[in-house]
C-alpha positions as CSV (number, residue, x, y, z in Angstrom):
1,E,-2.7,14.2,1.1
2,G,-1.9,12.3,4.2
3,G,-5.5,11.2,4.8
4,T,-6.9,8.0,5.2
5,E,-9.9,6.2,3.6
6,R,-12.5,4.7,5.5
7,A,-12.0,0.9,6.0
8,F,-13.6,-1.4,3.7
9,T,-14.7,1.3,1.1
10,G,-11.4,1.3,-1.1
11,K,-11.7,-0.4,-4.6
12,Y,-8.5,-2.7,-4.3
13,D,-9.2,-4.1,-0.7
14,K,-10.5,-7.4,-2.1
15,N,-8.8,-7.4,-5.4
16,K,-7.2,-10.6,-6.2
17,Q,-6.1,-10.0,-9.7
18,A,-2.4,-10.5,-10.6
19,G,-0.5,-7.3,-11.6
20,E,1.1,-4.2,-10.3
21,Y,-0.1,-1.2,-8.1
22,L,1.1,2.0,-9.1
23,C,1.2,5.4,-7.2
24,A,-2.0,7.1,-8.6
25,A,0.0,10.5,-8.6
26,C,3.0,9.8,-10.7
27,G,2.6,6.0,-12.0
28,Q,5.5,4.5,-10.5
29,R,5.1,0.7,-9.5
30,V,5.0,0.6,-5.6
31,F,3.5,-2.8,-4.7
32,D,2.9,-6.0,-6.8
33,S,0.1,-8.6,-6.2
34,S,2.3,-11.2,-5.2
35,H,3.0,-9.3,-1.8
36,K,-0.6,-8.7,-1.1
37,Y,-2.8,-10.6,1.6
38,D,-6.1,-10.2,3.2
39,S,-5.3,-8.7,6.6
40,G,-8.8,-8.1,7.6
41,S,-8.2,-4.5,8.1
42,G,-10.3,-3.1,5.3
43,W,-7.4,-1.8,3.3
44,P,-5.1,-3.4,0.8
45,S,-2.1,-4.8,2.6
46,F,1.1,-5.7,1.3
47,T,4.1,-7.6,3.1
48,A,6.6,-5.6,1.0
49,P,6.9,-3.0,-1.6
50,A,7.5,-3.9,-5.1
51,D,11.3,-2.9,-4.5
52,E,13.0,-1.4,-1.6
53,D,13.7,1.9,-3.1
54,V,10.1,2.8,-4.4
55,V,8.8,3.8,-1.0
56,E,9.9,6.0,1.6
57,E,9.1,5.7,5.5
58,S,8.9,8.3,8.2
59,R,7.5,8.8,11.6
60,D,3.9,10.0,11.9
61,V,2.6,11.2,15.2
62,S,-0.8,12.7,13.7
63,M,-4.0,11.8,15.3
64,G,-2.6,10.9,18.8
65,M,-0.9,7.8,17.4
66,I,2.8,6.9,16.6
67,R,2.9,5.3,13.2
68,T,5.3,4.9,10.2
69,E,3.9,6.8,7.1
70,V,4.8,5.3,3.7
71,V,5.0,7.6,0.7
72,C,6.1,7.2,-3.0
73,S,9.8,7.8,-3.4
74,K,9.2,9.5,-6.6
75,C,6.8,12.1,-5.8
76,E,6.2,11.7,-2.0
77,G,2.7,11.0,-2.2
78,H,1.1,9.6,0.8
79,L,0.2,5.9,0.2
80,G,-0.5,4.8,3.7
81,H,1.4,3.5,6.8
82,V,3.4,0.3,7.5
83,F,3.0,-1.8,10.9
84,P,5.0,-4.5,12.5
85,D,2.2,-7.2,12.7
86,G,2.4,-8.8,9.5
87,P,2.9,-12.3,8.2
88,G,5.8,-14.2,6.9
89,E,9.3,-13.4,6.6
90,T,8.9,-9.5,6.8
91,G,6.5,-9.4,9.5
92,L,5.5,-6.1,8.1
93,R,1.8,-5.0,7.2
94,Y,1.9,-2.3,4.6
95,C,-1.6,-0.8,4.9
96,I,-2.3,1.2,1.9
97,N,-5.1,3.5,0.8
98,S,-7.0,2.4,-2.6
99,A,-7.2,5.9,-3.6
100,A,-3.3,6.4,-3.6
101,L,-3.1,3.4,-6.0
102,D,-3.8,2.5,-9.7
103,F,-3.8,-1.1,-10.8
104,A,-2.2,-2.6,-13.9
105,P,-3.3,-6.2,-14.3
106,E,-1.0,-8.7,-15.8
107,D,-1.3,-9.5,-19.6
108,G,-4.2,-11.8,-20.0
109,D,-6.1,-10.6,-16.8
110,A,-9.2,-8.6,-17.2
């Protein structure tokens, strides 16, 4: 509920399997492994959501910082934050809590 897990403690930070990341609260597909990269931040990081309408963004001024919060568009569950310091075309880093995600591996991946 709006919290942030400690860096390098989440189960999906180092996950390299191909598959989909789902909102842990409602099951909506929110991120895809094809957009995941190792940002070194200690949280699962993505350059883009699975589709542009699966997350919503809003200004977050908690904890003395100005950030952009990312929530699931279906259930409004807190996923993490997005920052303008990512690689590639988007230049974005979606920094997401592992606790907010479930992972569905592609067929054939175990």
